[in-house]
C-alpha positions as CSV (number, residue, x, y, z in Angstrom):
1,M,-36.8,-19.1,13.2
2,H,-36.8,-16.1,11.0
3,R,-34.7,-14.2,13.5
4,K,-32.2,-17.0,13.6
5,F,-31.7,-17.0,9.8
6,S,-31.6,-13.2,9.7
7,I,-28.6,-13.4,12.2
8,I,-26.9,-16.0,10.1
9,R,-27.3,-13.8,6.9
10,T,-25.9,-10.8,8.8
11,V,-22.9,-12.8,10.0
12,F,-22.3,-14.0,6.4
13,I,-22.5,-10.4,5.1
14,L,-20.0,-9.3,7.8
15,I,-17.5,-11.9,6.7
16,V,-17.9,-11.3,3.0
17,W,-17.7,-7.5,3.0
18,T,-15.0,-7.4,5.7
19,F,-12.7,-9.6,3.6
20,C,-13.6,-7.6,0.4
21,I,-12.8,-4.3,2.0
22,Y,-9.6,-5.6,3.6
23,K,-8.4,-7.0,0.3
24,Y,-9.1,-3.7,-1.5
25,Y,-7.3,-1.8,1.3
26,V,-4.2,-4.0,1.0
27,D,-4.0,-4.1,-2.8
28,F,-5.3,-0.7,-3.7
29,D,-3.2,1.4,-6.0
30,H,-4.3,4.9,-7.2
31,S,-4.2,3.8,-10.9
32,Y,-7.0,1.3,-10.6
33,L,-10.2,0.4,-8.8
34,F,-12.1,-2.0,-11.0
35,D,-9.3,-2.9,-13.4
36,D,-8.1,-6.0,-11.6
37,F,-10.0,-9.3,-12.3
38,I,-9.7,-10.6,-8.8
39,Q,-11.0,-7.3,-7.4
40,M,-14.0,-7.5,-9.8
41,L,-14.7,-11.1,-8.7
42,L,-14.7,-10.0,-5.0
43,I,-17.1,-7.1,-5.6
44,G,-19.3,-9.3,-7.8
45,F,-19.5,-12.0,-5.2
46,A,-20.2,-9.6,-2.4
47,S,-22.9,-7.8,-4.4
48,I,-24.7,-11.0,-5.4
49,T,-24.5,-12.2,-1.8
50,S,-26.0,-8.9,-0.6
51,L,-28.8,-9.0,-3.2
52,I,-29.8,-12.6,-2.2
53,C,-29.8,-11.6,1.5
54,T,-31.9,-8.5,0.8
55,Y,-34.4,-10.6,-1.1
56,L,-34.5,-13.1,1.8
57,D,-34.9,-10.2,4.2
58,Y,-37.9,-8.9,2.2
59,K,-39.5,-12.4,2.3
60,S,-39.0,-12.6,6.0
61,Y,-40.5,-9.1,6.5
62,R,-43.6,-10.1,4.5
63,E,-44.2,-12.9,7.0
64,S,-43.1,-11.3,10.2
65,K,-44.1,-7.6,9.5
66,T,-41.1,-6.5,11.6
67,F,-38.4,-4.2,10.4
68,S,-35.8,-6.3,12.3
69,A,-36.0,-8.6,9.3
70,F,-33.9,-6.1,7.4
71,I,-30.8,-6.3,9.7
72,S,-28.6,-8.0,7.0
73,T,-29.8,-5.4,4.4
74,T,-28.9,-2.6,6.8
75,T,-25.5,-4.2,7.4
76,T,-24.9,-4.4,3.7
77,F,-25.8,-0.7,3.2
78,L,-23.3,0.3,5.9
79,F,-20.5,-1.8,4.5
80,V,-21.1,-0.4,1.0
81,I,-20.8,3.2,2.3
82,S,-17.7,2.2,4.3
83,F,-16.2,0.7,1.2
84,F,-16.5,3.8,-0.9
85,V,-15.4,6.0,2.0
86,I,-12.2,4.0,2.5
87,I,-11.4,3.9,-1.3
88,D,-11.9,7.7,-1.5
89,G,-9.6,8.1,1.5
90,L,-6.9,6.0,-0.1
91,K,-7.2,8.0,-3.3
92,K,-6.8,11.2,-1.5
93,Q,-3.8,9.8,0.4
94,D,-2.1,8.8,-2.8
95,R,-2.5,12.4,-4.1
96,I,-0.5,13.8,-1.2
97,N,2.9,15.1,-2.2
98,T,5.8,12.8,-1.8
99,V,8.6,13.9,0.5
100,F,11.0,11.2,-0.8
101,Y,10.8,8.0,-2.6
102,A,13.2,5.0,-2.0
103,S,13.4,1.8,-3.9
104,T,15.7,-1.1,-4.8
105,S,15.7,-4.2,-7.0
106,Y,16.0,-7.8,-5.9
107,D,16.1,-11.1,-7.7
108,R,17.0,-9.1,-10.9
109,L,13.6,-7.8,-12.2
110,N,11.6,-7.5,-8.9
111,T,11.5,-4.3,-6.9
112,I,10.4,-2.9,-3.6
113,S,9.7,0.7,-2.8
114,I,8.5,3.0,0.0
115,D,6.8,6.3,-0.8
116,F,7.1,8.7,2.1
117,R,4.5,11.5,2.0
118,E,4.1,15.0,3.5
119,D,1.3,14.0,5.9
120,G,3.5,11.4,7.7
121,S,2.1,8.4,5.8
122,Y,3.9,5.9,3.7
123,K,3.0,3.3,1.1
124,F,5.2,0.2,0.8
125,C,5.1,-1.7,-2.5
126,K,6.6,-5.0,-3.5
127,H,6.3,-5.5,-7.3
128,K,7.1,-8.7,-9.1
129,F,8.0,-8.5,-12.8
130,F,5.0,-9.9,-14.8
131,G,3.3,-10.5,-11.4
132,D,1.2,-9.0,-8.7
133,S,2.0,-6.0,-6.6
134,Y,1.6,-6.0,-2.9
135,Y,0.9,-2.8,-0.9
136,K,1.1,-1.9,2.7
137,R,0.4,1.4,4.4
138,G,1.3,3.1,7.7
139,R,2.8,6.1,9.4
140,Y,6.4,7.2,9.8
141,A,8.4,9.8,11.7
142,F,11.7,11.4,10.8
143,S,14.3,12.5,13.3
144,D,18.1,13.0,13.1
145,S,18.5,11.2,9.8
146,I,16.6,8.2,11.2
147,I,13.2,7.2,9.8
148,Y,10.9,5.3,12.2
149,L,8.0,3.2,10.8
150,D,4.9,2.3,12.8
151,K,5.5,-1.4,12.1
152,S,8.4,-3.8,11.4
153,N,8.6,-6.8,9.1
154,L,6.7,-5.2,6.2
155,N,7.8,-8.3,4.4
156,D,10.7,-10.7,4.3
157,L,13.1,-8.0,2.9
158,I,12.2,-5.2,5.3
159,V,13.1,-6.7,8.7
160,S,13.4,-3.4,10.7
161,N,11.1,-0.5,11.4
162,K,14.1,1.9,11.5
163,F,16.1,3.3,8.6
164,L,19.3,5.4,8.6
165,M,19.4,8.0,5.8
166,K,23.1,8.3,4.7
167,T,24.8,10.1,1.9
168,I,27.4,7.9,0.1
169,A,30.0,9.3,-2.4
170,Q,30.2,7.4,-5.6
171,M,33.5,5.7,-6.4
172,D,33.7,7.3,-9.9
173,S,32.7,10.8,-8.8
174,T,35.9,12.3,-10.4
175,K,35.3,10.6,-13.7
176,K,34.6,13.1,-16.5
177,Q,32.6,12.6,-19.6
178,G,34.8,11.8,-22.6
179,L,34.9,13.7,-25.9
180,L,33.3,10.8,-27.8
181,E,30.4,10.7,-25.3
182,V,29.9,14.5,-25.7
183,I,29.9,14.2,-29.5
184,S,27.6,11.2,-29.6
185,G,25.1,12.9,-27.3
186,F,25.1,10.5,-24.5
187,P,23.6,11.9,-21.3
188,K,26.0,13.2,-18.8
189,L,26.8,10.7,-16.0
190,D,25.3,11.6,-12.6
191,N,28.3,11.3,-10.3
192,S,26.7,13.1,-7.4
193,P,26.6,11.3,-4.0
194,E,23.9,8.7,-3.5
195,I,21.4,8.8,-0.7
196,L,20.7,5.4,0.8
197,L,18.4,4.1,3.5
198,F,20.1,1.4,5.6
199,Q,18.0,-0.8,7.9
200,I,19.3,-0.5,11.5
201,D,18.7,-2.4,14.7
202,D,17.6,-1.1,18.1
203,N,21.2,-0.1,18.9
204,G,21.5,2.0,15.8
205,D,23.8,-0.5,14.1
206,T,23.4,-1.3,10.4
207,I,21.9,-4.7,9.8
208,S,24.5,-6.1,7.3
209,S,22.2,-8.9,6.0
210,A,19.4,-6.5,5.2
211,I,19.0,-4.7,1.9
212,S,19.3,-1.0,1.6
213,L,17.1,1.3,-0.5
214,R,18.2,4.1,-2.9
215,V,16.5,7.5,-2.5
216,N,15.3,9.1,-5.8
217,K,17.1,12.4,-5.7
218,H,14.7,14.0,-8.2
219,I,11.9,13.7,-5.6
220,L,13.9,14.3,-2.5
221,T,12.6,17.4,-0.5
222,V,13.3,16.2,3.1
223,R,15.3,18.4,5.4
224,Q,18.9,17.4,5.8
């Protein structure tokens, strides 16, 4: 009977901590760890659950005198170590230099972005104004102006796993700054060509219904 309840506690610990770690992995951003209320609730629930199971393991051990009673406690310990190892790995990944950063706005105040890094990893972010941010990570490869992601359908706006990087000349590239603008101190207009990422299909054709992303030229260091 004690062994049966020990297995049940272990399965429960597996479910709770697996969900907790997965949620942190998906939502993690380098700027916070315990600043989000939902994240704190998850950690609190997992911790309380683990403490209760550890106490029950100890009671079972006192009756059975077998160390197998601590199986759920051991499982908790391994999950806690895994949790901090994963968080540390994500923080190190977010400190890797950015090769280029692409973003675009949708529905006025909402944005999506993809941060491509030197180690071949990327972080996709969907941010809603006054709302939650959603993160997704993966690997990418760059060849002949085409970026290949390791997964497609990152969300409803990114429907392809391939992007074509293309330089587009701005329509007003010949426009010069007026005398009034110079005197008033307005910043000089940036009329240099824009670099865009177009979503393409398996045939290399641009998907006309899919949004494109604008590359931040101040971060761009990719070979062209």
